[in-house]
C-alpha positions as CSV (number, residue, x, y, z in Angstrom):
1,V,20.9,-24.1,-5.2
2,I,22.9,-25.8,-8.1
3,W,20.2,-28.7,-7.9
4,N,17.3,-26.3,-8.0
5,P,18.3,-22.8,-8.8
6,D,14.8,-21.2,-7.9
7,A,15.4,-21.8,-4.6
8,L,17.1,-18.2,-4.4
9,R,13.3,-16.8,-4.8
10,S,12.2,-19.0,-2.1
11,L,11.8,-16.2,1.2
12,S,12.5,-19.5,3.3
13,F,15.8,-20.5,1.6
14,Q,16.6,-16.3,1.6
15,L,15.8,-15.6,5.6
16,S,18.2,-18.7,6.4
17,F,20.8,-17.5,4.4
18,L,20.8,-14.6,6.0
19,A,20.6,-15.6,9.6
20,I,23.4,-18.3,8.9
21,L,25.5,-15.4,7.0
22,F,25.4,-12.9,9.8
23,I,25.7,-15.5,12.5
24,G,29.1,-16.2,10.6
25,F,30.2,-12.7,10.9
26,S,29.4,-13.0,14.6
27,V,31.2,-15.8,15.2
28,G,34.2,-14.0,13.2
29,Y,33.7,-11.3,15.9
30,M,33.6,-13.5,19.1
31,E,36.8,-15.3,18.2
32,D,38.3,-11.8,17.8
33,K,37.3,-10.3,21.2
34,D,38.1,-13.9,23.0
35,A,41.2,-13.5,21.8
36,V,42.0,-10.4,22.9
37,T,40.0,-10.6,26.3
38,S,40.4,-14.9,26.9
39,K,43.1,-15.4,30.3
40,D,44.8,-18.3,31.6
41,T,42.2,-18.4,34.6
42,E,43.9,-21.7,36.1
43,D,44.5,-19.4,39.4
44,K,41.3,-18.5,39.9
45,R,39.0,-20.5,42.1
46,L,36.6,-22.9,40.4
47,F,33.0,-21.1,41.3
48,L,34.8,-17.7,39.4
49,R,35.8,-19.7,36.6
50,F,32.4,-21.6,36.1
51,F,30.5,-17.7,36.3
52,T,33.0,-16.6,33.9
53,S,32.3,-19.9,31.1
54,G,28.7,-19.2,32.2
55,L,29.0,-15.4,31.2
56,R,31.0,-16.6,28.1
57,I,28.1,-19.0,27.0
58,F,25.0,-16.4,27.5
59,R,27.0,-13.8,25.3
60,T,27.3,-15.8,22.9
61,S,24.1,-17.3,22.6
62,L,22.3,-13.8,22.9
63,L,25.2,-12.7,20.4
64,L,24.1,-15.2,17.6
65,T,20.4,-14.7,18.0
66,L,21.0,-11.3,17.9
67,A,23.2,-11.4,14.8
68,A,20.5,-13.4,13.4
69,S,17.4,-11.7,14.2
70,V,19.7,-8.0,13.1
71,G,20.1,-9.7,9.7
72,T,17.0,-11.1,8.6
73,A,15.1,-7.8,10.0
74,P,15.1,-6.1,7.3
75,L,13.5,-8.8,4.8
76,V,11.2,-9.9,7.5
77,A,9.8,-6.1,7.7
78,Y,9.5,-5.6,3.7
79,H,7.7,-9.1,3.5
80,F,5.6,-9.1,7.0
81,H,5.7,-5.1,7.9
82,Y,7.0,-5.4,11.7
83,F,10.2,-5.7,13.4
84,S,10.6,-8.2,15.8
85,L,11.8,-6.8,19.7
86,I,10.8,-10.3,21.5
87,S,12.8,-12.5,18.9
88,P,16.1,-12.9,20.7
89,L,14.4,-14.1,24.0
90,S,12.0,-16.5,21.9
91,N,15.3,-17.7,19.9
92,L,17.3,-18.5,23.2
93,L,14.0,-20.6,24.9
94,V,12.5,-22.3,21.6
95,T,15.7,-23.0,19.5
96,P,17.3,-25.6,21.4
97,L,13.8,-26.8,22.3
98,I,13.4,-27.5,18.2
99,G,17.2,-28.2,17.8
100,F,18.2,-30.5,20.4
101,V,15.0,-32.3,21.0
102,L,12.2,-32.1,18.3
103,L,14.3,-32.5,15.5
104,P,16.5,-35.2,17.0
105,L,13.4,-36.8,17.6
106,S,11.8,-36.4,14.4
107,L,14.4,-37.6,11.9
108,F,15.6,-40.7,14.0
109,S,11.7,-41.0,13.8
110,A,11.6,-41.0,10.4
111,F,14.6,-43.2,10.3
112,I,13.0,-46.0,12.1
113,F,9.8,-45.4,10.1
114,L,11.9,-46.6,7.0
115,L,12.9,-49.9,8.5
116,T,9.7,-50.4,10.5
117,G,6.7,-48.7,9.1
118,H,6.1,-47.2,12.7
119,Y,6.9,-44.0,13.6
120,V,8.5,-44.6,16.9
121,F,8.5,-41.6,19.0
122,A,5.2,-39.5,17.4
123,P,3.8,-39.0,21.2
124,L,7.1,-37.2,22.0
125,V,7.4,-35.0,19.0
126,K,3.8,-34.0,19.1
127,V,4.8,-32.8,23.1
128,A,7.7,-31.3,22.2
129,A,6.3,-29.4,18.5
130,D,2.9,-28.2,21.0
131,I,5.7,-26.6,23.5
132,S,7.6,-25.1,20.8
133,V,4.1,-23.5,19.0
134,S,2.9,-22.3,22.3
135,L,6.1,-20.9,23.6
136,V,5.8,-18.7,20.7
137,M,2.4,-17.9,20.9
138,A,3.2,-16.6,24.5
139,I,5.8,-14.4,23.7
140,S,4.2,-13.1,21.1
141,R,1.6,-11.5,23.2
142,F,3.9,-9.7,25.3
143,P,3.1,-5.8,25.2
144,F,5.7,-4.5,22.7
145,A,6.8,-7.5,21.3
146,D,7.0,-6.2,18.0
147,I,7.0,-2.3,15.9
148,K,4.9,-2.0,12.9
149,I,6.6,-1.1,9.3
150,P,4.7,0.0,6.1
151,A,5.6,-0.9,3.3
152,F,9.1,0.2,1.9
153,P,10.3,0.0,-1.7
154,A,12.7,-3.1,-2.4
155,I,15.9,-1.0,-3.4
156,V,16.3,-0.1,1.0
157,G,17.0,-3.4,1.4
158,I,18.9,-4.3,-1.1
159,F,21.2,-1.5,-0.1
160,F,21.5,-2.2,3.2
161,Y,22.3,-5.7,2.8
162,V,25.2,-4.3,0.4
163,G,26.3,-1.7,2.4
164,V,26.5,-3.8,5.8
165,V,27.9,-7.1,4.2
166,S,30.4,-5.4,2.4
167,F,31.4,-3.5,5.8
168,L,31.5,-6.5,7.3
169,I,34.1,-8.1,4.7
170,S,36.6,-5.5,4.7
171,N,36.4,-5.1,8.0
172,R,37.6,-8.9,8.9
173,K,40.1,-8.2,6.2
174,R,41.4,-5.4,8.1
175,E,41.3,-6.7,11.4
176,S,43.2,-9.9,9.6
177,S,46.0,-7.5,8.5
178,P,48.8,-6.2,10.4
179,S,48.1,-3.2,12.8
180,P,49.5,0.2,10.9
181,S,52.3,1.1,12.4
182,S,52.3,4.8,15.1
183,P,52.1,8.1,13.0
184,P,55.7,9.9,12.5
185,I,56.5,12.4,15.5
186,E,57.5,15.7,14.3
187,G,60.1,17.9,16.4
188,G,60.6,15.1,18.9
189,E,56.5,15.5,20.5
190,I,53.2,14.3,18.9
191,T,51.6,17.6,18.7
192,T,47.9,16.3,18.3
193,K,46.0,13.2,20.0
194,S,43.4,11.5,18.6
195,P,40.7,10.3,21.4
196,L,40.3,7.0,19.6
197,P,43.4,4.6,18.4
198,L,43.8,5.1,15.0
199,R,42.5,1.0,13.9
200,E,39.0,2.3,15.8
201,R,39.5,5.5,13.8
202,V,39.6,2.9,10.5
203,R,36.7,1.0,11.5
204,V,34.5,4.2,12.2
205,R,35.5,5.5,8.7
206,G,34.5,1.8,7.9
207,I,31.1,1.8,9.2
208,I,30.2,5.5,8.3
209,V,31.4,4.7,4.6
210,F,29.5,1.7,4.2
211,L,25.7,2.1,5.8
212,L,25.8,5.4,4.3
213,P,24.0,4.6,0.8
214,P,21.6,2.7,2.3
215,M,21.0,5.3,5.4
216,T,20.7,8.1,2.4
217,I,18.3,6.2,0.3
218,L,16.0,5.6,3.3
219,I,16.3,9.0,4.3
220,I,15.6,9.9,0.9
221,Y,12.7,7.7,0.7
222,L,11.6,9.0,3.7
223,F,11.5,12.6,3.0
224,I,9.8,11.8,-0.7
225,S,6.8,9.9,1.2
226,I,6.2,12.4,3.8
227,F,6.0,15.4,1.2
228,Q,4.4,13.4,-1.8
229,K,1.2,14.6,-2.4
230,K,-1.3,12.2,-1.4
231,P,-4.3,11.2,-3.6
232,D,-7.6,12.4,-2.7
233,I,-8.8,8.9,-2.7
234,S,-7.5,5.3,-2.9
235,I,-9.3,2.8,-3.2
236,T,-7.5,-1.0,-3.3
237,Y,-9.8,-4.0,-4.3
238,L,-8.3,-7.0,-2.8
239,D,-7.8,-10.1,-4.9
240,V,-9.8,-12.6,-2.0
241,G,-10.8,-15.2,-4.4
242,Q,-14.3,-16.0,-5.1
243,G,-15.5,-12.9,-2.2
244,D,-15.2,-9.1,-2.2
245,A,-12.9,-7.1,0.2
246,A,-11.6,-3.4,-0.3
247,V,-10.0,-0.8,1.6
248,V,-10.8,2.7,1.0
249,E,-8.3,5.5,2.1
250,T,-8.6,8.7,2.1
251,S,-6.3,12.2,2.2
252,K,-7.2,12.4,5.8
253,G,-6.2,9.3,6.7
254,N,-9.8,7.6,7.2
255,I,-9.3,3.9,6.4
256,I,-12.9,2.5,5.4
257,V,-13.1,-1.3,4.8
258,I,-15.9,-2.7,2.3
259,D,-16.5,-6.4,3.2
260,T,-13.4,-8.7,4.7
261,G,-14.0,-11.6,2.0
262,K,-14.1,-15.4,3.4
263,T,-11.5,-15.1,6.2
264,G,-10.1,-11.8,6.3
265,R,-6.6,-12.8,6.1
266,E,-5.7,-11.2,3.2
267,L,-7.7,-8.4,4.4
268,E,-5.3,-8.2,7.2
269,A,-2.3,-8.6,5.0
270,Y,-3.0,-5.6,3.4
271,L,-3.5,-3.3,6.2
272,R,-0.2,-4.8,8.0
273,Y,1.2,-3.6,4.3
274,K,0.5,-0.1,5.0
275,G,1.3,-0.2,8.4
276,K,-2.1,0.3,9.6
277,K,-3.5,-0.5,13.2
278,A,-7.0,1.0,13.1
279,V,-10.0,0.7,10.7
280,D,-12.0,3.9,11.2
281,T,-15.1,2.1,9.1
282,L,-16.0,-1.5,8.6
283,I,-19.0,-2.0,6.2
284,I,-20.6,-5.6,5.5
285,T,-22.6,-5.5,2.6
286,H,-24.9,-8.5,3.7
287,A,-24.2,-11.6,5.8
288,D,-22.6,-13.9,2.9
289,N,-19.2,-15.7,4.0
290,D,-17.8,-14.5,1.0
291,H,-18.0,-10.8,2.2
292,S,-18.7,-11.0,5.5
293,G,-16.7,-14.2,6.5
294,G,-13.4,-12.4,8.2
295,V,-15.3,-9.7,10.3
296,Q,-14.1,-11.6,13.8
297,R,-10.5,-11.7,12.4
298,V,-10.7,-7.9,11.7
299,I,-11.8,-6.9,15.0
300,K,-9.9,-8.7,16.6
301,K,-6.4,-7.8,15.2
302,F,-7.4,-4.4,14.7
303,K,-8.7,-1.7,16.2
304,V,-12.6,-1.2,14.3
305,K,-14.1,2.1,15.6
306,E,-17.6,1.5,13.3
307,V,-19.4,-1.2,12.2
308,W,-22.3,-0.5,9.2
309,D,-24.7,-2.7,7.8
310,N,-28.3,-3.3,5.9
311,G,-29.7,-4.1,9.5
312,L,-30.4,-8.0,8.8
313,L,-26.9,-9.2,10.3
314,I,-26.4,-11.1,13.2
315,Y,-22.9,-10.5,15.2
316,P,-21.6,-13.7,18.0
317,D,-22.1,-12.7,21.1
318,G,-19.2,-9.4,22.3
319,I,-17.7,-8.8,19.1
320,L,-19.0,-5.7,18.6
321,K,-18.1,-4.8,22.5
322,N,-16.5,-1.4,22.1
323,V,-17.5,-0.9,18.8
324,I,-20.3,1.7,17.6
325,H,-22.6,-0.3,15.5
326,R,-25.0,1.5,12.3
327,S,-27.7,-0.2,10.5
328,L,-27.9,2.1,6.9
329,E,-30.8,2.3,4.3
330,R,-31.7,4.4,1.6
331,G,-31.3,7.8,2.0
332,D,-28.7,8.0,4.4
333,E,-25.9,10.3,3.9
334,I,-22.7,10.3,5.9
335,S,-20.0,13.2,5.4
336,L,-16.6,12.9,6.4
337,E,-13.5,14.8,5.8
338,G,-13.4,15.2,1.8
339,I,-15.7,12.4,1.2
340,T,-19.2,11.7,1.1
341,I,-20.8,8.2,1.9
342,M,-24.5,7.9,0.1
343,V,-27.0,4.6,0.6
344,F,-28.9,3.2,-1.7
345,H,-30.3,0.2,-0.7
346,P,-31.8,-1.4,1.0
347,Y,-34.9,0.6,2.5
348,K,-37.4,-0.5,4.9
349,G,-40.5,-0.9,2.1
350,F,-38.3,-3.6,0.0
351,Y,-39.4,-7.1,-0.4
352,T,-37.9,-9.3,-2.5
353,Y,-39.7,-12.0,-4.6
354,A,-36.7,-14.2,-5.5
355,E,-37.3,-17.6,-5.6
356,N,-34.3,-18.9,-3.4
357,E,-32.9,-17.6,0.1
358,S,-29.5,-17.2,-1.6
359,A,-30.6,-14.8,-4.3
360,S,-32.9,-13.1,-1.8
361,E,-29.9,-12.5,0.8
362,N,-28.0,-10.7,-2.0
363,N,-30.7,-8.4,-3.4
364,Y,-30.5,-7.3,0.4
365,S,-27.0,-6.3,-0.1
366,L,-26.2,-2.9,1.4
367,V,-25.3,-0.5,-2.2
368,V,-23.4,2.6,-0.9
369,K,-21.5,5.3,-3.2
370,I,-18.1,7.0,-2.3
371,T,-18.0,10.5,-3.5
372,G,-14.8,12.7,-3.8
373,K,-14.2,14.7,-7.2
374,K,-15.1,11.1,-8.7
375,S,-17.2,8.6,-7.9
376,F,-17.2,5.1,-6.3
377,L,-20.2,2.5,-6.4
378,F,-20.0,-0.8,-4.2
379,T,-22.8,-2.6,-5.2
380,G,-22.4,-6.0,-2.8
381,D,-24.2,-8.7,-4.8
382,V,-27.2,-7.4,-5.4
383,E,-29.1,-9.4,-8.3
384,E,-31.9,-8.0,-11.3
385,E,-34.5,-7.3,-8.6
386,A,-32.5,-5.1,-6.7
387,E,-31.2,-3.5,-9.5
388,E,-34.7,-2.7,-10.9
389,D,-35.4,-1.0,-8.1
390,M,-32.8,1.2,-7.7
391,A,-32.9,2.3,-11.3
392,H,-35.2,4.9,-11.1
393,L,-32.9,7.2,-9.2
394,N,-30.8,7.8,-12.3
395,R,-28.3,10.3,-11.8
396,W,-27.7,10.2,-8.1
397,L,-26.5,6.1,-9.2
398,K,-23.8,7.9,-12.4
399,S,-20.6,6.5,-11.0
400,D,-16.9,6.7,-12.1
401,V,-16.4,3.6,-11.2
402,I,-18.5,0.4,-9.9
403,K,-17.8,-2.7,-8.2
404,V,-19.9,-5.2,-10.4
405,P,-22.8,-6.8,-8.5
406,H,-22.1,-10.6,-8.0
407,H,-18.8,-11.2,-8.8
408,G,-20.3,-10.5,-12.3
409,G,-22.6,-13.3,-12.5
410,R,-25.8,-13.6,-14.5
411,T,-28.2,-12.9,-12.1
412,S,-27.1,-9.8,-11.5
413,A,-26.7,-8.7,-15.4
414,N,-29.2,-5.6,-15.7
415,Q,-28.8,-3.3,-18.8
416,N,-30.8,-0.7,-17.6
417,F,-29.0,-0.6,-14.3
418,L,-25.6,-0.7,-15.9
419,N,-26.8,2.1,-18.3
420,V,-27.8,4.3,-15.7
421,V,-23.9,3.7,-13.6
422,S,-22.4,4.3,-16.7
423,S,-19.0,3.4,-15.0
424,E,-15.8,5.0,-16.6
425,I,-14.2,1.7,-15.0
426,A,-15.7,-1.8,-13.7
427,V,-14.1,-3.7,-11.3
428,I,-15.0,-7.5,-10.8
429,S,-14.2,-9.1,-7.5
430,V,-13.9,-12.9,-8.7
431,G,-12.3,-16.1,-8.3
432,K,-9.7,-18.0,-10.5
433,N,-11.5,-20.7,-12.5
434,N,-14.3,-20.4,-10.1
435,P,-16.8,-23.2,-10.6
436,Y,-19.7,-20.5,-11.3
437,G,-18.4,-19.4,-14.7
438,H,-17.6,-16.0,-13.4
439,P,-17.8,-13.3,-14.9
440,H,-20.8,-14.6,-16.8
441,A,-20.2,-13.3,-21.2
442,S,-23.7,-11.4,-20.9
443,T,-21.9,-9.2,-17.7
444,I,-18.9,-8.5,-19.6
445,E,-20.8,-7.7,-22.9
446,M,-23.5,-4.8,-20.9
447,L,-20.6,-3.2,-19.5
448,G,-19.8,-1.9,-23.0
449,N,-16.9,0.4,-23.1
450,A,-15.9,0.6,-19.5
451,K,-12.4,-0.5,-19.2
452,I,-12.5,-3.7,-17.2
453,C,-10.3,-5.0,-14.5
454,R,-10.8,-8.6,-12.8
455,T,-8.9,-9.8,-9.7
456,D,-8.3,-13.1,-11.1
457,R,-6.7,-12.2,-14.0
458,D,-4.9,-8.5,-13.0
459,G,-4.9,-9.4,-8.9
460,A,-5.3,-6.5,-6.5
461,V,-6.8,-3.4,-8.3
462,K,-5.6,-0.1,-7.0
463,I,-7.8,3.1,-8.0
464,S,-6.7,6.2,-7.3
465,E,-8.1,9.7,-7.5
466,K,-5.7,12.9,-7.8
467,D,-6.4,16.1,-9.3
468,G,-9.6,15.2,-10.2
469,Q,-8.0,12.2,-12.5
470,L,-8.5,8.2,-11.7
471,E,-5.3,6.4,-12.2
472,V,-5.2,2.2,-12.4
473,K,-2.8,-0.2,-10.8
474,T,-3.0,-3.7,-10.8
475,Y,-0.9,-6.7,-9.3
476,K,-0.2,-7.8,-12.3
477,D,1.6,-4.6,-13.5
478,F,3.4,-4.0,-10.2
479,Q,5.4,-7.4,-10.4
480,F,8.7,-7.8,-12.0
481,A,8.6,-9.4,-15.3
482,K,10.7,-11.6,-17.8
483,T,11.7,-9.2,-20.9
484,G,14.0,-9.1,-24.1
485,N,14.1,-5.4,-24.4
486,L,15.9,-2.3,-22.8
487,N,12.5,-0.3,-22.0
488,G,11.5,-3.7,-20.1
489,E,14.1,-3.9,-17.8
490,I,14.6,0.0,-17.0
491,R,10.0,-1.0,-16.1
492,N,11.8,-3.6,-14.0
493,L,14.8,-1.1,-12.4
494,K,11.7,1.4,-11.5
495,R,9.7,-1.4,-9.5
496,L,12.8,-1.5,-7.0
497,F,11.6,1.9,-6.2
498,E,8.0,1.7,-5.6
499,V,5.6,0.9,-2.9
500,W,1.9,-0.2,-3.5
């Protein structure tokens, strides 16, 4: 940390530090217990001594791995949104293999490489690494290996660590101090008798005192989360680079995913963040990899109930097993609890005259409008030909929010279409420093007075409809920021209590 202070912000450093800290506390606990329970065993039989030693080693190993798991659990839950029930077992199996086989072989081979230029134990290192990874993968597939945990504010984790560490430190000091004397006897008799020794009563009070703040914060947060009014519709346009992916959440709990990005990794991470295990509807606008590349990942990782598309997609064999598949076209209208989904494009009589195959595929993108009290238009990658074909729909196209077609590219900049839609907010899903020059200056100009949000500049964009009003939040605004004034620091403090 002295050499590189930025290490403090590294998640790997934080996890390692917390694991070692809690292992240190557990070692102190074991020393105290061993001092009390350890007895001379010279007069015991060899087998019994061996058995007792084995139990002590197992207990010590289990306590160490439990300490590391508990110590890192809040940080893991905050960043990865799960609590592992199987990690103590995996640590007992995998850690010795890595610590006593893989790392020594790697370090020794690296040292020999510096002297000879040959990595002598490469085959053994590969075998040990493969076995380690295979063990972790196998254990992670156990039923009920973990518990999914939705996002919670950072302040909950901070209070947890402050409370627990303060208690452990104070308890160590208390344990090392002389035992308090017994209470005085009045009238020759003790008139009251506590079920716990004084030392244990002090320990219990200490636990209550130091765990009360984090538990209080957690209870208050859960109470507010349960009774806080949810938005009628909340849409998060994810930052997936040069691609598209959005998640629609309704007040009734419906989850609708529109496109997946190239890999689906960002989409998976966001759904984990929200504590979701299922997707009610997965809508794929068209087959381009930057929109549909993560389909298999999403279907594999989550229970997807329905898949909707433009009727032109071909899926790998078996991927849609136990999934309802719908092909949509212009005129389709689906009503869900609190929202309506209307389809404007494509239709059976539409034929594109684009000169290249890519543009042709883009023009067959599914175009849907989601309407509650406000309306949100999703346009895929449609280009001018398809936009001109839809422009006559006039008021049906009018939407409060538009996902700008084709990442704001020049070939999708159709003034007539954008005038008809006439959106208050325009979201451009685009990769930073992309080689295509998206979004094009002409597209930006045609959007006129609309508020423009860009994933390359703002990160993920969340637009919520509550009581007929739109609220915009961006990932950039959600992050802690360096500031030189009091108002900025107050804003940073508020972020400790916020979730996306």
